[in-house]
TORTOR-111423 format. One line per field, with one value per residue: residue in one letter; x, y, z of N, C-alpha, C in turn. Coordinates in nm, 2 decimals, padded with zeros to 4 digits. Example, Ala and Ser with C-alpha at 12.3 -4.5 7.8 and 13.67 -1.06 7.14 Angstrom:
REM TORTOR-111423
r: a:s
n_px: 01.32:01.28
n_py: -00.57:-00.22
n_pz: 00.78:00.71
ca_px: 01.23:01.37
ca_py: -00.45:-00.11
ca_pz: 00.78:00.71
c_px: 01.32:01.29
c_py: -00.33:00.00
c_pz: 00.78:00.79
***
This chain:
REM TORTOR-111423
r: m:n:r:i:e:q:a:r:k:h:l:e:r:r:l:a:p:l:r:k:a:e:l:t:p:p:p:k:g:w:l:r:a:v:r:e:s:f:g:m:t:g:a:q:l:s:d:r:l:g:v:s:p:s:r:i:s:a:l:e:k:a:e:a:a:g:t:t:t:l:k:s:l:r:e:a:a:e:a:m:g:c:t:f:v:y:a:i:v:p:t:k:p:l:d:e:m:a:r:a:r:a:a:e:l:a:i:n:e:l:a:r:v:h:h:t:m:r:l:e:d:q:a:l:e:g:s:d:l:t:e:a:r:a:r:i:m:a:g:y:l:n:g:n:p:r:r:l:w:e:k:q
n_px: 00.59:00.42:00.25:00.32:00.57:00.72:00.71:00.85:01.11:01.19:01.18:01.39:01.62:01.67:01.68:01.92:02.17:02.15:02.15:02.40:02.53:02.69:02.55:02.55:02.41:02.58:02.65:02.54:02.36:02.27:02.19:02.33:02.60:02.64:02.56:02.78:03.00:03.01:03.08:02.90:02.69:02.44:02.28:02.31:02.19:01.93:01.85:01.85:01.64:01.42:01.35:01.37:01.70:01.69:01.53:01.67:01.85:01.68:01.56:01.79:01.85:01.61:01.62:01.84:01.74:01.54:01.30:01.19:01.02:00.97:00.92:01.04:01.32:01.35:01.32:01.51:01.74:01.71:01.76:02.03:02.12:02.11:02.01:01.74:01.72:01.54:01.45:01.33:01.49:01.48:01.65:01.75:01.74:01.45:01.33:01.42:01.32:01.06:01.05:01.16:00.97:00.75:00.85:00.85:00.59:00.50:00.64:00.50:00.27:00.28:00.37:00.13:-00.01:00.13:00.14:-00.10:-00.14:00.08:-00.04:-00.24:-00.09:00.03:00.23:00.43:00.75:01.12:01.18:00.94:00.82:00.97:00.90:00.65:00.67:00.82:00.60:00.38:00.50:00.54:00.27:00.22:00.39:00.33:00.06:-00.19:-00.02:-00.05:-00.13:00.08:00.17:-00.04:-00.17:-00.09
n_py: 03.73:03.47:03.17:02.97:03.06:03.05:02.76:02.70:02.81:02.67:02.40:02.45:02.48:02.22:02.10:02.20:02.09:01.83:01.90:01.95:01.74:01.46:01.22:00.96:00.68:00.33:00.16:-00.12:-00.06:00.05:-00.12:-00.38:-00.28:-00.18:-00.41:-00.58:-00.45:-00.49:-00.73:-00.94:-01.22:-01.28:-01.46:-01.45:-01.21:-01.24:-01.44:-01.28:-01.11:-01.27:-01.39:-01.57:-01.67:-01.61:-01.39:-01.18:-01.14:-01.07:-00.84:-00.66:-00.65:-00.52:-00.26:-00.15:-00.14:00.05:-00.03:-00.12:-00.14:00.15:00.04:-00.21:-00.15:00.00:-00.20:-00.40:-00.23:-00.18:-00.44:-00.48:-00.30:-00.06:00.29:00.39:00.63:00.86:01.13:01.40:01.61:01.93:02.10:02.35:02.63:02.65:02.91:03.05:02.89:02.95:03.21:03.23:03.07:03.25:03.47:03.38:03.35:03.60:03.72:03.59:03.66:03.93:03.97:03.89:04.10:04.32:04.30:04.37:04.62:04.75:04.73:04.92:05.13:05.18:05.10:04.97:05.09:05.03:05.10:05.11:04.88:04.70:04.75:04.69:04.42:04.34:04.42:04.23:03.99:04.02:03.99:03.73:03.60:03.68:03.64:03.38:03.08:02.86:02.95:02.98:02.76:02.67:02.56:02.72
n_pz: 01.49:01.31:01.41:01.21:01.08:01.32:01.38:01.15:01.16:01.40:01.31:01.10:01.25:01.34:01.12:00.99:01.06:00.92:00.66:00.60:00.62:00.46:00.36:00.18:00.08:00.11:-00.16:-00.15:00.06:00.38:00.57:00.52:00.49:00.77:00.91:00.83:00.90:01.18:01.17:01.16:01.05:00.80:00.90:01.16:01.22:01.14:01.35:01.56:01.48:01.45:01.20:00.89:00.75:00.48:00.47:00.56:00.36:00.13:00.26:00.27:00.00:-00.11:00.06:-00.06:-00.33:-00.28:-00.20:00.04:00.37:00.62:00.86:00.85:00.84:01.07:01.26:01.18:01.23:01.51:01.61:01.54:01.76:01.68:01.60:01.39:01.16:01.01:00.77:00.61:00.41:00.33:00.04:00.06:00.28:00.49:00.51:00.27:00.08:00.10:00.04:-00.23:-00.34:-00.31:-00.46:-00.74:-00.79:-00.75:-00.95:-01.16:-01.14:-01.17:-01.43:-01.58:-01.50:-01.58:-01.85:-01.93:-01.87:-02.00:-02.25:-02.22:-02.19:-01.93:-01.80:-01.55:-01.42:-01.37:-01.05:-00.95:-01.03:-00.88:-00.64:-00.65:-00.68:-00.45:-00.28:-00.35:-00.30:00.00:00.06:-00.01:00.17:00.42:00.45:00.43:00.44:00.28:00.03:-00.09:-00.22:-00.40:-00.69:-01.00
ca_px: 00.61:00.30:00.28:00.38:00.70:00.78:00.74:00.94:01.22:01.22:01.23:01.53:01.73:01.67:01.73:02.03:02.30:02.13:02.15:02.53:02.57:02.69:02.50:02.51:02.40:02.65:02.59:02.44:02.26:02.29:02.17:02.44:02.72:02.65:02.59:02.91:03.10:03.00:03.13:02.76:02.64:02.30:02.21:02.31:02.12:01.80:01.83:01.80:01.52:01.34:01.30:01.49:01.82:01.65:01.46:01.79:01.92:01.58:01.54:01.90:01.85:01.50:01.68:01.94:01.68:01.46:01.17:01.16:00.94:01.03:00.91:01.15:01.44:01.36:01.33:01.64:01.84:01.71:01.83:02.17:02.16:02.13:01.89:01.69:01.68:01.46:01.41:01.29:01.57:01.49:01.79:01.78:01.65:01.29:01.27:01.47:01.24:00.93:01.06:01.18:00.83:00.69:00.91:00.79:00.45:00.51:00.69:00.43:00.14:00.30:00.39:00.00:-00.08:00.25:00.13:-00.25:-00.09:00.15:-00.15:-00.31:00.01:00.02:00.33:00.53:00.89:01.23:01.16:00.78:00.81:01.04:00.84:00.52:00.70:00.81:00.46:00.32:00.59:00.50:00.13:00.22:00.46:00.26:-00.09:-00.21:00.10:-00.11:-00.15:00.23:00.19:-00.15:-00.14:-00.13
ca_py: 03.59:03.38:03.01:02.88:03.11:02.99:02.60:02.68:02.82:02.57:02.30:02.45:02.43:02.07:02.02:02.26:01.99:01.75:01.92:01.98:01.59:01.39:01.09:00.91:00.55:00.25:00.08:-00.22:-00.02:00.09:-00.26:-00.47:-00.22:-00.20:-00.56:-00.64:-00.38:-00.56:-00.90:-01.01:-01.27:-01.26:-01.58:-01.39:-01.09:-01.32:-01.50:-01.17:-01.05:-01.40:-01.44:-01.68:-01.60:-01.54:-01.25:-01.07:-01.12:-01.00:-00.70:-00.59:-00.62:-00.42:-00.14:-00.09:-00.08:00.17:-00.09:-00.18:-00.04:00.21:-00.04:-00.31:-00.06:00.04:-00.34:-00.43:-00.14:-00.22:-00.58:-00.47:-00.21:00.08:00.36:00.41:00.80:00.90:01.25:01.45:01.75:02.03:02.13:02.50:02.65:02.66:03.04:03.09:02.83:03.01:03.34:03.20:03.05:03.40:03.55:03.33:03.38:03.75:03.72:03.55:03.79:04.08:03.94:03.90:04.24:04.42:04.28:04.44:04.78:04.80:04.77:05.04:05.23:05.23:04.99:05.00:05.10:05.02:05.09:05.08:04.73:04.61:04.78:04.61:04.28:04.33:04.42:04.11:03.86:04.02:03.94:03.58:03.56:03.72:03.59:03.23:03.02:02.78:03.01:02.98:02.60:02.63:02.55:02.86
ca_pz: 01.41:01.32:01.43:01.07:01.10:01.44:01.34:01.02:01.24:01.48:01.21:01.02:01.34:01.34:00.96:00.92:01.05:00.83:00.52:00.56:00.63:00.31:00.39:00.06:00.12:00.04:-00.29:-00.11:00.16:00.51:00.66:00.51:00.55:00.93:00.96:00.78:00.98:01.31:01.16:01.19:00.95:00.79:00.97:01.32:01.23:01.13:01.46:01.67:01.43:01.45:01.08:00.82:00.67:00.33:00.47:00.58:00.22:00.08:00.32:00.22:-00.14:-00.10:00.10:-00.15:-00.44:-00.21:-00.21:00.17:00.44:00.72:00.96:00.84:00.86:01.20:01.33:01.16:01.32:01.66:01.62:01.54:01.84:01.62:01.56:01.26:01.13:00.88:00.76:00.46:00.43:00.21:-00.01:00.10:00.41:00.47:00.46:00.17:-00.02:00.09:-00.04:-00.38:-00.42:-00.32:-00.57:-00.85:-00.78:-00.78:-01.13:-01.29:-01.15:-01.22:-01.59:-01.62:-01.49:-01.65:-02.01:-01.97:-01.83:-02.10:-02.35:-02.17:-02.18:-01.79:-01.76:-01.44:-01.48:-01.27:-00.91:-00.93:-01.07:-00.80:-00.51:-00.66:-00.66:-00.29:-00.20:-00.39:-00.21:00.13:00.09:00.01:00.30:00.56:00.45:00.44:00.39:00.18:-00.10:-00.15:-00.28:-00.49:-00.84:-01.05
c_px: 00.49:00.36:00.35:00.53:00.78:00.80:00.84:01.08:01.29:01.26:01.38:01.63:01.76:01.73:01.88:02.15:02.26:02.16:02.31:02.60:02.59:02.67:02.45:02.53:02.51:02.59:02.50:02.38:02.32:02.30:02.30:02.57:02.75:02.66:02.74:03.03:03.14:03.07:02.99:02.72:02.50:02.20:02.20:02.20:01.95:01.76:01.79:01.67:01.41:01.27:01.40:01.60:01.78:01.58:01.56:01.83:01.80:01.55:01.66:01.89:01.72:01.55:01.75:01.86:01.56:01.32:01.14:01.07:01.03:01.01:01.01:01.29:01.47:01.40:01.46:01.76:01.82:01.79:01.95:02.24:02.17:01.99:01.85:01.66:01.63:01.42:01.39:01.37:01.57:01.64:01.84:01.71:01.53:01.26:01.29:01.37:01.11:00.96:01.09:01.04:00.74:00.72:00.85:00.65:00.43:00.56:00.57:00.29:00.17:00.33:00.25:-00.06:00.00:00.18:-00.01:-00.20:-00.03:00.05:-00.21:-00.22:00.05:00.14:00.41:00.67:00.98:01.16:01.02:00.75:00.87:00.96:00.72:00.55:00.75:00.69:00.38:00.39:00.55:00.35:00.14:00.31:00.40:00.10:-00.09:-00.10:00.07:-00.10:-00.01:00.24:00.06:-00.09:-00.17:-00.18
c_py: 03.52:03.24:02.94:02.94:03.03:02.82:02.59:02.70:02.72:02.43:02.30:02.45:02.29:02.01:02.08:02.18:01.89:01.76:01.93:01.84:01.55:01.27:01.01:00.74:00.46:00.18:-00.04:-00.18:-00.02:-00.06:-00.35:-00.38:-00.19:-00.32:-00.61:-00.57:-00.43:-00.68:-00.97:-01.06:-01.25:-01.37:-01.54:-01.29:-01.16:-01.37:-01.38:-01.08:-01.14:-01.39:-01.52:-01.59:-01.54:-01.41:-01.15:-01.03:-01.02:-00.83:-00.60:-00.55:-00.52:-00.29:-00.05:-00.05:00.02:00.12:-00.14:-00.06:00.03:00.11:-00.15:-00.28:-00.05:-00.07:-00.39:-00.38:-00.16:-00.35:-00.58:-00.36:-00.08:00.16:00.41:00.56:00.80:01.04:01.28:01.58:01.84:02.08:02.26:02.51:02.69:02.83:03.11:03.03:02.89:03.13:03.32:03.14:03.18:03.49:03.53:03.35:03.52:03.79:03.71:03.64:03.91:04.09:03.97:04.05:04.36:04.40:04.39:04.59:04.82:04.84:04.87:05.17:05.29:05.16:05.05:05.01:05.07:04.99:05.06:04.93:04.65:04.64:04.71:04.45:04.25:04.32:04.29:04.00:03.90:03.96:03.78:03.53:03.56:03.68:03.44:03.16:02.91:02.81:03.01:02.85:02.58:02.64:02.67:02.82
c_pz: 01.44:01.36:01.30:01.07:01.20:01.40:01.23:01.07:01.31:01.43:01.14:01.13:01.35:01.22:00.93:00.92:00.95:00.69:00.49:00.57:00.47:00.34:00.25:00.10:00.05:-00.05:-00.24:00.01:00.31:00.58:00.65:00.52:00.69:00.97:00.96:00.88:01.13:01.30:01.17:01.05:00.93:00.87:01.11:01.30:01.20:01.24:01.54:01.59:01.45:01.31:01.02:00.77:00.55:00.36:00.48:00.42:00.13:00.12:00.29:00.08:-00.17:-00.04:-00.01:-00.28:-00.38:-00.22:-00.07:00.27:00.56:00.84:00.97:00.87:00.99:01.28:01.32:01.25:01.45:01.70:01.61:01.64:01.78:01.63:01.44:01.26:00.99:00.89:00.62:00.49:00.30:00.16:00.03:00.23:00.37:00.41:00.32:00.07:-00.02:00.01:-00.18:-00.44:-00.42:-00.44:-00.72:-00.85:-00.81:-00.91:-01.21:-01.26:-01.18:-01.38:-01.65:-01.63:-01.59:-01.81:-02.03:-01.93:-01.95:-02.22:-02.34:-02.17:-02.04:-01.73:-01.65:-01.48:-01.35:-01.12:-00.86:-00.94:-00.93:-00.66:-00.54:-00.64:-00.52:-00.23:-00.21:-00.30:-00.07:00.16:00.08:00.11:00.42:00.55:00.48:00.36:00.28:00.03:-00.16:-00.25:-00.35:-00.63:-00.90:-01.17
***
């Protein structure tokens, strides 16, 4: 197993539980939902953060709109005694995504080659086509991983 595959497996172990979690943000955002669940007013949070009360309202609106900074979210979470968590979670397992991309590239590559070979009456059939696809996919998966994501 190469370095990239090891890193992918390690990251996958950490991401798998997050993929299963259904964390849909509350309509007015996490900051406001957590603050209100504590019974904390905006003024009380502003005191903890050392900002004006209007800043809390603006921060909560910006979070709900998706226009705030990670730093602001982290600071507000810490002021409420919370941990700010940020993650980019792939929709599918990393290996599955890499295999799907390799398959896509192999199919595209085979389509070009197959067309030319068909014109020369040398087209691959059935199992030969499947074998060629598997061989091309293996080349992408076992070679330089950056090749998987190059624009074709």
